[in-house]
Residue, then its C-alpha position, 0 to 999 in steps of 0.5 A: q462489489i469494487i469501487l476503484w479510485g485513481r488518477t488516471e481514467k484510462c487505467l481505471k476504465e480498463t481495470t473496471e472492465e476486466i472486473r466486470m468481465m469476471g462477473t463482479e459489479c465495479h465502479y470507478f471514480i477519479c480521484d488523487v488521494g494525495n488531495r485532501e479535498e478531493v478525497y473528501r468529495q469523492a467519498k461523498a460521492v461514493r456514499e451518494k451514488v453507489i448502491v452497496t449490497s451485502h448479506l448483512f446490510f441491505f441496500q446501503v448507499g455507499d457503505i465502504t466495508i473494506l478500504v485497500n490503500n495501494a496507491a504509491v509513487v517512487h521517483g528513484k533518486s537520491l536526496m540531493d538529486s530529487d526535485d522538491d515537488a517530487l518529494l512532496k508528492s510522494q509523501h502526499i500520496n504514499t502516506l497522507g493519502q491514507f490519513w484522508t481515505t481512512k478518515a473518509f471511511l473508517p467513521r461508518m465502518l465503526e458505526l456498522q461495527n464491519g470493516h477493514i483497513v488494508c495497507l499495501n506497504s513495503v519492506l523498505a519501511l523496515s529496511a531502507i535503501p539508497g536511491a529511493i529516499d522519498y519512497c522509504t521515508s514515506k513507507a516508514s511513515s505509513f507503516a507507523f500510521m498503520e501500527s498506530l491505527t491497529l492498536g487503536l482498533l483493538d477495542c472496536p468490535g468488527v473493525n480490523a487493519t492489515t498491513v502487507l510488507p512485500f519484498h520487490t514486486s515484479t511490476e513497472m513501479f521498480q522496473g530496472m531495479r536489480i539485486r545481486f542474487p535474484n535466484l535467491f531472492p526472486p521478485l514477487k508476482p502481483e498475483t502472489v501478493a494479491r492473494r496472500t493480502v486476501e488471505a491475510v484479511q480473512m484471517n484478520q492478520a494485522f501484519l504480513l511480510l512477504p516472503w517469509t524470509m523478510h523475517v530474518l531481516v527484521i531479526l538481524k536488524s534488531i540484534l546486529p550492530q550497524a557495521a555489520l548490517d552495512e556489510i550485509h547490504k553491500f554483499s547483498g547489493s541493496y546498496t546499488c540496486m537502485n543504480t539501474f532504476k527505470g520505474r515509473t512514477 
């Protein structure tokens, strides 16, 4: 069974219906994960209103065993061009929202010794670009949060964590973003990211970089001087890729 949280009821209704048409039970709750009080209130509502069944625990009320933190916003502006409220919104949703959702559902997972925390992050957490300073900062913070959480769960049987760091994915979120060599680094399909995420959870894989070539980026950042990295970014076009950004917030 699947429970969806989001800020827009129209999108929630449409997605819920799609899932139900596939034969999977689905419920939705309107919730802004950047609002701590709202997260705790809706988590309580899930526990009280949703009957969740599994082969291990029969008719437990609202026991969430897999939490997927996917909510994020990006404004696509430089620091000086960014509105203060927009900057705060990015940090509240992209980073702090994970604090609140994890605190809401992790305790019960630990009690049941059955659970998984999943974070859909971004490769920009490891290699920032200009023009998305709010997003890059929030994703780097989110990565540190998940890294710390993953280590903290090592002695917690049955409860694991997975952080997915994909390259540019072809969704409306980063619409208009352009890189210099799209044939060498094509945008990822959402279906590919979803499938690989499920596989990583099934294998209890802690961290997943998509595509595999992103591992090269991590290695280069650890061994090359900054001047060389600057030239690579200029050559690849990552310094200017947000100039044509038209995505949605």
